[in-house]
C-alpha positions as CSV (number, residue, x, y, z in Angstrom):
1,M,112.3,104.9,101.8
2,N,109.6,107.4,100.7
3,K,106.7,109.0,102.4
4,S,104.1,106.6,100.2
5,E,106.4,103.7,100.9
6,R,106.2,104.1,105.0
7,M,102.2,105.1,104.6
8,R,102.0,101.5,102.7
9,K,103.5,99.9,105.5
10,I,101.8,101.0,108.3
11,V,98.5,100.6,106.3
12,A,99.9,96.4,105.5
13,Q,101.0,96.7,109.5
14,A,98.0,97.8,110.9
15,W,95.6,95.4,108.9
16,T,97.4,92.4,110.3
17,S,97.2,93.5,113.5
18,M,94.0,94.4,113.2
19,L,93.7,90.2,111.9
20,V,95.4,89.4,115.7
21,V,93.3,91.8,117.9
22,Y,89.7,90.4,116.0
23,V,91.2,86.0,116.3
24,G,92.2,87.3,119.8
25,S,89.0,89.2,120.6
26,N,86.9,86.1,119.4
27,V,88.6,83.6,121.2
28,M,88.5,85.8,124.9
29,D,85.1,85.9,123.8
30,Q,84.6,81.8,124.0
31,I,86.7,81.7,126.8
32,R,84.5,84.5,128.8
33,I,80.8,82.2,127.7
34,S,82.7,78.8,128.3
35,V,84.3,80.7,131.8
36,A,80.2,82.0,133.1
37,G,79.5,78.2,131.7
38,S,76.8,80.3,129.5
39,Q,77.5,78.3,126.3
40,A,73.3,79.0,124.6
41,E,75.2,82.8,124.8
42,W,77.0,81.8,122.2
43,A,75.0,79.1,120.7
44,E,72.4,82.6,120.8
45,H,74.9,85.2,119.2
46,R,76.7,83.2,116.9
47,N,74.6,81.4,114.5
48,I,75.3,80.1,110.8
49,H,75.2,83.1,108.9
50,S,77.4,85.3,111.7
51,V,80.2,82.6,111.3
52,E,80.2,83.1,107.7
53,L,80.5,86.8,108.7
54,V,83.4,86.0,111.0
55,L,84.9,83.8,108.4
56,V,85.0,86.9,105.3
57,M,85.8,89.3,107.5
58,M,88.9,87.0,108.5
59,S,89.6,87.0,105.1
60,L,90.0,89.7,104.9
61,Y,91.7,90.4,107.3
62,A,94.7,88.1,106.0
63,V,94.4,89.1,102.7
64,M,94.6,93.0,102.7
65,P,98.2,93.3,103.9
66,V,99.1,91.4,100.4
67,L,96.7,93.5,98.0
68,V,99.0,96.3,100.1
69,R,101.8,95.5,99.7
70,T,101.9,94.3,95.8
71,L,98.9,96.3,94.2
72,S,99.3,100.6,95.0
73,A,97.5,102.2,91.6
74,R,95.1,105.3,92.9
75,W,91.7,103.1,92.4
76,F,93.3,100.4,94.8
77,R,94.0,103.2,97.0
78,G,90.9,104.3,97.7
79,A,89.0,101.1,97.7
80,V,91.4,101.0,101.1
81,I,90.3,104.3,102.4
82,G,86.4,102.6,101.7
83,V,87.3,99.2,103.1
84,T,89.2,100.6,105.6
85,A,86.4,102.5,106.9
86,L,84.2,100.2,106.5
87,M,85.4,97.5,108.5
88,T,86.0,100.2,111.3
89,L,82.5,101.3,111.4
90,F,81.0,97.5,111.3
91,V,83.3,96.8,114.5
92,G,82.9,99.6,116.0
93,A,78.6,99.4,115.0
94,H,79.0,95.7,116.6
95,E,80.7,97.0,119.6
96,I,77.5,99.3,120.4
97,S,75.0,97.4,119.9
98,H,77.1,95.0,122.7
99,L,77.0,98.2,125.2
100,S,73.4,98.8,124.6
101,A,71.8,95.6,125.0
102,S,74.4,95.3,128.1
103,D,75.4,91.5,127.3
104,K,78.9,92.3,127.6
105,P,79.7,94.9,130.7
106,F,82.1,97.8,129.6
107,G,84.9,97.0,131.4
108,L,88.5,95.2,130.8
109,L,86.6,92.6,128.0
110,H,86.4,95.6,126.0
111,A,90.4,96.3,125.6
112,L,91.1,94.2,122.5
113,D,88.2,95.7,120.8
114,M,88.9,99.4,121.8
115,T,93.0,98.3,120.4
116,H,90.5,97.5,116.6
117,H,89.1,100.6,117.4
118,L,92.6,102.9,117.8
119,L,94.7,100.3,114.6
120,G,91.4,101.3,112.3
121,I,91.6,104.9,112.8
122,W,95.6,104.6,112.1
123,A,94.9,102.8,109.3
124,L,92.3,104.7,108.3
125,V,94.7,107.7,108.1
126,A,97.5,106.1,106.9
127,A,95.8,105.1,103.8
128,V,94.6,108.8,103.1
129,I,97.8,109.9,103.4
130,W,99.0,107.0,101.3
131,F,96.4,107.7,98.7
132,R,97.3,111.3,98.4
133,Q,101.0,110.5,97.9
134,P,102.4,111.2,93.8
135,D,102.4,108.1,92.4
């Protein structure tokens, strides 16, 4: 297996792992809110537009690994870098918004969020290396 194929597999696996972590994070938020008995917090945070955004993000997380394993054109490799960077930054900015609003105290609850950030960085580095490989 050459370096290009190895990086391609890493990118696909990282996107799959980010999907698992993203779903897990949403489930854990619901469990945390349910245990605390504060369903109003869920309703405030999750309006219909944010639910639609979650569905779009989950769809993207599910489709990206398949696309990465199917396509390898140079333009697509560049697009993977852009989409990976945007998703990683978006989730990071969302995390910062929670920390700055103090509505989700920093602690063990952020383990999945930090895992997502690390996977996003890992995927981004692998995508850049994959992009630089000759066709």
